[in-house]
VOVEXVEX-343286 format. One record per residue (C-alpha): residue in one letter; x, y, z. Coordinates in Angstrom, 1 decimal. Last residue first. Layout:
BEGIN
MILUM resn x y z
MILUM A X Y Z
...
This chain:
BEGIN
MILUM resn x y z
MILUM A 47.4 -90.6 190.9
MILUM N 44.4 -92.3 192.7
MILUM G 42.8 -90.6 195.6
MILUM K 43.3 -89.5 198.9
MILUM A 41.0 -91.1 201.0
MILUM G 40.9 -90.6 204.9
MILUM S 37.2 -90.5 205.0
MILUM R 35.8 -91.3 201.4
MILUM P 34.9 -88.2 200.0
MILUM R 31.4 -87.1 199.7
MILUM T 28.3 -87.2 197.8
MILUM D 25.1 -85.9 199.5
MILUM E 22.5 -88.6 199.9
MILUM D 20.2 -90.5 197.5
MILUM I 22.6 -92.0 195.2
MILUM D 21.7 -94.8 193.4
MILUM A 23.6 -95.7 190.2
MILUM S 23.2 -96.4 186.2
MILUM R 24.9 -98.4 183.6
MILUM G 23.7 -98.7 180.0
MILUM G 20.6 -99.8 178.0
MILUM A 19.4 -98.7 174.7
MILUM P 16.7 -96.1 172.9
MILUM A 16.9 -95.4 169.7
MILUM T 19.1 -92.7 167.5
MILUM D 19.3 -91.9 163.8
MILUM Y 22.5 -91.5 161.5
MILUM I 24.5 -89.0 159.4
MILUM D 27.6 -89.9 157.4
MILUM D 30.0 -87.4 156.0
MILUM H 32.7 -87.7 158.4
MILUM G 36.1 -86.2 158.8
MILUM N 35.2 -83.1 160.2
MILUM V 32.2 -83.5 162.3
MILUM S 28.7 -82.2 161.8
MILUM L 25.6 -81.8 163.8
MILUM A 27.2 -83.2 166.8
MILUM D 24.6 -82.8 169.9
MILUM V 25.6 -81.9 173.5
MILUM V 23.1 -82.8 176.2
MILUM I 24.0 -80.8 179.7
MILUM A 22.3 -82.3 182.7
MILUM T 22.4 -80.9 186.4
MILUM V 20.7 -82.4 189.6
MILUM N 20.9 -81.2 192.8
MILUM D 19.9 -84.2 195.5
MILUM R 16.8 -86.3 196.5
MILUM G 14.9 -85.2 193.2
MILUM G 12.6 -88.2 194.0
MILUM H 11.4 -89.8 190.7
MILUM V 9.6 -86.3 189.7
MILUM L 12.7 -84.4 190.4
MILUM A 14.8 -87.1 187.9
MILUM E 12.0 -86.5 185.3
MILUM H 12.2 -82.7 185.3
MILUM V 16.2 -83.1 185.3
MILUM L 15.9 -85.2 182.3
MILUM R 13.0 -83.1 180.6
MILUM T 14.8 -80.0 180.7
MILUM A 17.7 -81.6 179.3
MILUM A 16.1 -83.3 176.2
MILUM A 13.9 -80.1 175.5
MILUM Q 17.4 -78.3 175.4
MILUM P 19.1 -80.9 173.0
MILUM D 16.1 -81.0 170.8
MILUM H 15.2 -84.4 169.5
MILUM E 13.7 -85.4 172.7
MILUM E 12.1 -89.2 172.4
MILUM T 15.5 -91.0 171.9
MILUM L 17.3 -88.8 174.8
MILUM I 14.4 -89.5 176.8
MILUM G 14.6 -93.2 176.1
MILUM A 18.0 -93.5 176.6
MILUM I 17.8 -91.8 180.1
MILUM R 15.2 -94.4 180.9
MILUM V 17.0 -97.3 180.2
MILUM A 20.0 -96.0 182.0
MILUM D 18.0 -95.6 185.3
MILUM L 16.9 -92.4 186.7
MILUM E 17.0 -91.0 189.9
MILUM G 20.9 -91.5 191.0
MILUM S 21.7 -90.8 187.5
MILUM L 20.7 -87.6 187.6
MILUM G 21.6 -86.2 191.1
MILUM D 24.8 -87.9 190.3
MILUM S 25.8 -85.0 188.1
MILUM C 25.2 -84.8 184.6
MILUM V 27.2 -84.8 181.0
MILUM L 25.1 -86.3 178.1
MILUM M 26.7 -86.6 174.6
MILUM R 24.3 -87.1 171.6
MILUM D 26.5 -88.3 168.6
MILUM G 24.5 -87.7 165.2
MILUM P 27.7 -86.7 163.2
MILUM E 30.4 -89.0 164.5
MILUM A 33.3 -88.2 167.1
MILUM P 36.5 -90.1 167.7
MILUM V 36.9 -90.6 171.4
MILUM M 39.8 -89.4 173.5
MILUM W 39.8 -90.5 176.9
MILUM Y 40.8 -88.6 180.1
MILUM D 40.8 -89.8 183.7
MILUM A 41.6 -86.9 186.4
MILUM E 43.9 -87.2 189.2
MILUM G 43.4 -88.3 192.8
MILUM N 45.0 -85.7 195.3
MILUM S 42.0 -85.8 197.6
MILUM G 41.8 -84.1 201.1
MILUM A 38.3 -82.4 200.0
MILUM G 39.8 -80.4 197.1
MILUM I 38.9 -82.0 193.5
MILUM A 37.8 -85.2 194.3
MILUM R 38.7 -88.5 193.9
MILUM T 37.6 -91.9 196.3
MILUM I 33.9 -90.9 196.4
MILUM E 31.6 -91.9 199.1
MILUM N 27.8 -91.9 198.0
MILUM R 27.0 -95.6 197.6
MILUM R 28.5 -96.4 201.0
MILUM R 25.4 -97.5 202.3
MILUM D 25.1 -100.0 199.6
MILUM T 21.7 -99.7 197.9
MILUM A 22.1 -99.5 194.6
MILUM A 25.4 -101.5 194.6
MILUM A 23.8 -104.6 195.8
MILUM A 21.8 -104.8 192.6
MILUM G 24.6 -104.2 190.5
MILUM D 27.2 -106.8 192.1
MILUM L 29.5 -106.3 195.1
MILUM A 32.8 -107.9 195.9
MILUM G 33.6 -108.7 191.9
MILUM A 36.3 -106.2 192.5
MILUM D 35.0 -104.0 189.8
MILUM V 31.8 -103.9 191.5
MILUM L 33.9 -103.3 195.0
MILUM E 35.6 -100.1 193.3
MILUM Q 32.5 -98.7 191.8
MILUM V 31.1 -98.9 195.2
MILUM V 33.8 -96.7 196.8
MILUM S 33.7 -94.5 194.4
MILUM H 35.6 -93.0 191.7
MILUM D 32.7 -93.4 188.8
MILUM V 34.1 -94.4 185.3
MILUM S 33.5 -92.2 182.7
MILUM I 32.2 -93.2 179.1
MILUM Q 29.2 -94.6 180.2
MILUM E 27.6 -95.8 176.9
MILUM L 23.8 -95.6 175.4
MILUM V 23.4 -97.3 172.4
MILUM G 21.2 -96.2 169.8
MILUM R 23.5 -95.6 167.0
MILUM A 25.0 -93.2 169.4
MILUM F 24.6 -91.8 173.1
MILUM R 27.6 -91.2 174.8
MILUM Y 27.7 -90.5 178.4
MILUM T 29.8 -88.5 181.3
MILUM R 29.3 -88.5 184.6
MILUM S 29.4 -87.2 188.1
MILUM D 31.1 -89.3 190.3
MILUM G 34.6 -88.2 191.0
MILUM V 36.9 -87.1 188.7
MILUM N 36.4 -87.1 184.9
MILUM L 37.5 -86.0 181.5
MILUM T 36.6 -86.2 177.8
MILUM L 38.3 -85.0 174.8
MILUM W 35.5 -85.7 172.0
MILUM Y 37.2 -85.8 168.6
MILUM G 37.0 -84.0 165.3
MILUM V 39.3 -85.0 162.2
MILUM G 41.9 -82.8 161.1
MILUM G 44.8 -84.9 162.2
MILUM V 43.4 -85.1 165.9
MILUM E 40.9 -82.4 167.0
MILUM S 39.0 -81.8 170.4
MILUM V 35.8 -80.5 171.7
MILUM A 35.5 -80.7 175.1
MILUM V 33.3 -83.4 177.4
MILUM G 32.6 -83.3 181.0
MILUM S 32.9 -84.5 184.2
MILUM L 34.0 -82.8 187.7
MILUM T 33.6 -83.6 191.2
MILUM T 33.9 -81.0 193.9
MILUM G 35.5 -80.4 197.2
MILUM A 35.6 -77.8 200.2
MILUM A 37.4 -79.1 203.4
MILUM R 34.7 -79.5 206.3
MILUM A 35.3 -77.7 209.7
MILUM G 33.7 -74.3 208.9
MILUM S 34.1 -73.1 205.3
MILUM V 37.7 -72.7 203.9
MILUM I 38.2 -72.1 200.2
MILUM A 41.8 -71.9 199.2
MILUM G 42.0 -75.7 198.2
MILUM V 39.5 -75.0 195.8
MILUM Q 41.3 -72.3 193.8
MILUM A 44.6 -74.3 193.9
MILUM R 42.8 -77.5 192.4
MILUM A 41.4 -75.3 189.7
MILUM R 44.7 -73.9 188.5
MILUM E 45.6 -77.8 188.4
MILUM L 42.6 -78.5 186.5
MILUM A 43.1 -75.8 184.1
MILUM A 46.5 -77.2 183.3
MILUM R 45.5 -80.5 183.0
MILUM M 42.6 -79.7 180.3
MILUM D 45.0 -77.4 178.2
MILUM D 47.5 -80.2 178.3
MILUM I 44.8 -82.4 177.2
MILUM D 43.8 -80.4 174.2
MILUM V 41.2 -77.6 173.4
MILUM T 39.5 -76.6 170.5
MILUM R 38.0 -73.7 168.4
MILUM R 38.5 -71.0 171.1
MILUM G 35.2 -69.3 172.2
MILUM A 35.4 -70.5 175.9
MILUM F 38.6 -71.6 177.0
MILUM A 38.9 -69.1 179.8
MILUM A 35.8 -70.9 181.4
MILUM F 37.9 -73.6 182.6
MILUM E 39.0 -72.0 185.7
MILUM G 35.6 -70.5 186.4
MILUM V 34.2 -74.2 186.1
MILUM V 36.5 -74.9 189.0
MILUM A 35.6 -72.0 191.2
MILUM A 32.1 -72.5 190.6
MILUM S 32.4 -75.9 191.8
MILUM A 33.9 -74.8 195.0
MILUM R 31.8 -72.1 196.0
MILUM D 29.0 -74.4 195.6
MILUM G 30.7 -76.7 197.8
MILUM A 31.7 -74.3 200.5
MILUM D 28.9 -72.3 201.1
MILUM H 27.5 -74.5 204.0
MILUM G 28.5 -77.9 203.4
MILUM G 31.6 -79.4 202.1
MILUM M 30.6 -80.9 198.6
MILUM G 30.3 -79.7 194.6
MILUM D 29.3 -81.3 192.2
MILUM A 30.9 -80.1 188.8
MILUM V 29.4 -80.4 185.5
MILUM L 31.3 -79.9 182.3
MILUM F 30.8 -78.7 178.2
MILUM L 34.0 -77.3 176.7
MILUM P 34.5 -76.1 173.0
MILUM A 32.1 -74.5 173.0
MILUM Q 30.5 -72.9 176.1
MILUM A 28.3 -75.0 178.5
MILUM L 30.0 -74.6 181.8
MILUM L 28.0 -76.2 184.8
MILUM A 28.0 -75.9 188.6
MILUM D 26.2 -77.7 190.8
MILUM E 25.9 -77.1 194.7
MILUM N 22.5 -75.7 194.6
MILUM V 21.3 -74.7 197.8
MILUM R 18.2 -75.2 199.7
MILUM R 18.1 -78.9 199.0
MILUM R 15.4 -81.6 199.4
MILUM L 13.6 -81.3 196.2
MILUM G 16.5 -80.8 193.9
MILUM P 18.6 -77.8 193.6
MILUM H 17.9 -77.6 190.2
MILUM T 19.8 -77.4 186.5
MILUM S 19.2 -77.7 183.0
MILUM T 21.5 -77.4 179.6
MILUM G 21.0 -77.5 176.1
MILUM A 23.5 -77.9 173.2
MILUM A 24.1 -77.8 169.4
MILUM I 27.4 -78.7 168.2
MILUM E 29.4 -78.4 165.0
MILUM I 32.4 -80.6 165.3
MILUM P 35.9 -79.8 164.0
MILUM E 34.8 -76.5 163.2
MILUM D 34.9 -75.7 159.3
MILUM S 30.7 -76.1 158.9
MILUM M 29.6 -78.8 156.5
């Protein structure tokens, strides 16, 4: 077994989609960090914002682990970078979601974070679980029981987010510490993927494609085949071994959550997010 907390293999793929000229998604896939940022703001603001955010976190590349204090400090620096971007009348902003390698008591953990509606999933023991919670108007309505899943897929507010980095939002990130196990497959993606493929199809691809690069490439390809209405990005991260665990297991398809996004992500008008 490797002396790393989590021995990793990873693959990435990104595409501007079939209706966009500019890819406002940015990604970071260098251990110990695997992040996707989905920019917004029009013109060149969105891609600048997402690139600025992943650039701040890239300073951790090559480290053995990161902890929540590292992540919070990088996020604050990223907010300052995005706040300095001005492009026309619209404020620049970006979502951010992903997973980092961390360690507790010598055992490998996934440290996940999320701001906005990009997503982080865990596929393990045949079950696809969305770890992140969408910061969106529609998700708030679903949580409140005011909207069901079928209606959420076509609701006109489905692309409005309630937290972002920049774009007038001061919403904080959500963090989770998830014990890692050998055989875990983590998926980090922009809403251009989750908006085109339902959870059953995502799980099927993650099961069928054993190589993480092949899985990431196919996920993006199928999102394009199913419409490609937005920028689409996927990072697939496999746990080959984990300190503190000796077992390994196979995966099989299962269901989970999905959303239907067919326009650019944008912050809710006047929203300041939730601390």
